[in-house]
N, C-alpha and C positions, 0 to 999 in steps of 0.2 A: 398437454399430455397428462394423463392420469398416472401418477407415480406412487408406488408403495415402497417405503423403506423398511425392510425387515431387519430388526436389530438396532433400534434407535437409541443407542447409547451416545457417547460423545461424538464419534465420527459420523455415524448415521444421522444424528440430529443436525450436525453441522451441514452436511451435504444436503439433507432434506430441507433444512431451513433456508438455505440459499436458493434451492430449486423452487421453493414455495412462493418466491417472489414473482414467478412467471407461470407456474404450473399448479395443477391440483395435486397436492401431496398428502399422503397419509403416512404418519409415523407409527410404526408398530413396535412397542417396547414394553417396559415394565414400570409400574408405579414405585415410588411417588413421582418419578420424572414425567411420565405420561399424564398423570393427573394434573400436575402443575402446568403443563403445556395447555391442556384443555381449559384450565381456569384462567390463565393469564398470558398465554402465548409463549413462544420460544425466543429467548434473548441471546443474541450472539455478541460477544465482546472480543476485543483484540483486533485482528486483521479486519474483521467486519464489526459493525456497530449498529445493530438494528434489532427490532422485535418483529417477529412474523407469527402468523396464526394458522399453521397447518392443522389438518385433522389429526388427532392423536388418539390411539386406542391400543388395547392389549391383544386384540385379535385381528386377523387379516380381513380386508374388505372383500366384497363379492367379486370385484373385477378390477383390472388395472392394465394399462398399456405397457408399463415398464415396472419391473421389480428390481430394486437395488438390495443386494444382500450384504450386510455389514456385521453379521454375527461372528463370533470366534470360530475358527476352523473346525473345532470338534462339534459344533452345533449345526454344521452345514446340512447334514441329512435331515435334521428336524426342520430346518428352514425350507428345504425342498418339499417335504411332506406338507407343511402348512401352506406354502404358496401354490401347491398343486390345486388346492381348492379355489384359489383366485384365478388360476389359469392365465397368467400374464402373457401378452404377446411376445415380450422380450424380457430377459433377465440378465443382469450384470452383477458379477461379483466384484466387490471392492475390499476383499479380505486379504489377510496375510497368508503366506505360505503357498505350497503347491498342492494340487489335487482337488481344489474346491469345485472347479468347473465340471470336472468329470462326475462328481456326485450330483450336482445340480442337473446335469444333462440326463440323468437316469429318470427324472420325473418331469422336467420342464423343457419347453421348446425354445430354440434360438437363444443359447446362453453365450454371453460375452465375458471376456476377462478384462479386469481393470486394475490399475495401481493408483494409489493416492498419496500425495506427499503433504497434505494438510496435517497440521498438528492440532489436536483437539482434546480438551479435558472438561469434565463436568465440574462446574463451580457450585453446583447445587441443583435441586430439581428445577427444570425449566430454564437452565442457564448454562451455556457452553462458551468457554474461552478458547480462542483459536489463533493459530499462526497461518500465514499465507501459504499457498501451495498450488498444486495442479493435479489434474486427473489425466491419465492415459488409458485408453481403452481400445479394444479391437477383438477380432476373432481369436479364440483360445489357441488355435493351431497356427495362427499367422495368416497372411493374405488379406485381400480386400474384403470389405463387409459393408453392404448397404445398411444393415441394421446398426452397425457401429457408427456409420456416418449420421444416421438419424438421431441416435442417442447423443452423439457428440454435439450436434447442432442444438439439441434441446438444452444441454448443459451450458453451451456457450451463450445461448439466449438469456439464461438466468445469471450470467456473470461469472461462471466457473471457467477458469483457464483450462482448456481441454485439447488434447492431442489424440487424433485417431491414428493408430499405428497398425501397420501390416506386419509387425515383428513383435507381437505380444509375448511369445516365449522368451525372447531376449529381455524384454522389459521386466517380466516376472522374475527371471533369474537374477537380474541386476538388483531388484528390490530385495530378493531373498538373501543375496550376499550381504547387503547392508543389515538386514534384520538378524541374520545369523551372527553378526559381530556385535551389534548393540544390545539386542534383547536379553540373551542369557547372561552376558557379562554384567550388565547393570543390575539384572535381577538377583544374581548370586552375591554381588558386592553391596547391594542396597544403596546404589548411588544414582544421581541424575546423569543424563547423557554426557554432559560436559566433562565428567570424570574420565572419559575415554580420549580426551585430547592428547594426553601424554602419560608416561609412566607405565607400570606393568600391566594395568588394565587395557591400555591402548594397544600394547603388544598382543595380548590375547585376542582382542576384537579384530585386529588386522589379520592375524593368522587364520581365524575362523572365516573371515571374508575371503582370504586368498584360497583356502581349501574349497570354498563354495565356488569360486570362479574356475578353479581347475576342474571341479566336478561338472560345472556347466559346459565346459569345452568338451568333456567326455560325452555329453549329451547332444553335441552339435551346436551349442550356443556360442556365439562370438562375444566372449567376455574375458578380456585380459585382466590379470591380477592387479596390475597397476591401476587400470581404470576403475576396478571394483573398490580398491582401497581409497583412491581419490574421492570416489562418491561417498564412501563411508565417512571420510574425514569431513567432507562438506556437510553431510547431514548432521554429524555430531556438533559441528560449529553452529549450524542454524537452529538446532534443537537443544542447545546446551542446558537450558533450564528445565527441560521436559523430563518427566519420569516415564520410561517406556511402559507399554502396556503389560509386558511380562514382569517387569519389576513391581508394578502395582499388584498384579495377580499373586506373585509370590509373597509379597508383604501381607496380603489379605488372606493367604492360605488357600487361594483358589486354584482351580485347574488352569494350566497354561496351554499355549499353542506350540509347545516345544516339538511335538510330533510332526507338525506341518512345516516347521522351520528347520532347526538343526537336525531333527529326526529325518526330514525329507532329504537332506544332504547325505546323511549316512546311508539311507536306503538306496540312493541312486548312484553312490560313488563306486567306481570301478577300482580305485586305488585307495589306500588308507587315508582317512580324514580324522586323525586322533583328537584334534582340538574340538571339532564338532561332536564327535562321539562322547568325549569327556563332558563337555558342556551339557549335552542332552541328558547324560546319566546323572549329573549333579542336580540339574533342575528337577528331574523326575524324583530324585531322592529328597530334595528340599520340600516337595509338595506331596510326598507319599504316593506318587503315581508309579505303579509297578507294571505299567502296560507293556514294557519291553525290557 
């Protein structure tokens, strides 16, 4: 399968690098990372330990069977515009937050939703350190999908633990509940994920997750608060030494995905969600984002 990964940072490079062992992969990203891959290959350390040699460039290829979108949520429209020139047969979002698939569907055919639990960080140009994980994918609105089955098989062939789900809205809200607790809390406190194991920060994260679960049920999603918090605690434990993407963005003074995570909870909530609203406002204030 010809696969293009649009947004080849840490996660995109990890997934693309694994897929490159069995498929023709093109990583689209930015220098100096892309330049280093072109010169010496992509090295994965941690849960995986190998070097692979995918095509790497800063512009999209002319065609592809599958496009994987791994950019930040606020860059989804730009990704859709760029990939429209490639006209992939299938597109799958592996992004954080809600609403990405709808944006992609405005310009691209057959869009799938996906969630990913791999941890990845750039250890330098051309090198990614990762933790183990899995990918779940399926039709954005739920139900069976022959396209999802095809992509799932391609992932599994390359050694990625993959589940094809007919309940992707549930999967996305479950991931959102975890992100709503971990990302802004670690970003504002400037700590690694493990700091949320206990203490006052843990309480804030858990309550943000509970609010998200309640909002999910308002939207018809089967997500109990207890289940959401247990998942949060499990992820915190597994990624204790990780720095969340939002924490890294705030530390670097970059724009964050707060609108697609806690902001998405606020926008969809039918009842008050004061923790999510406060976290969203504080992150926006910390980065000078006055969008809302």
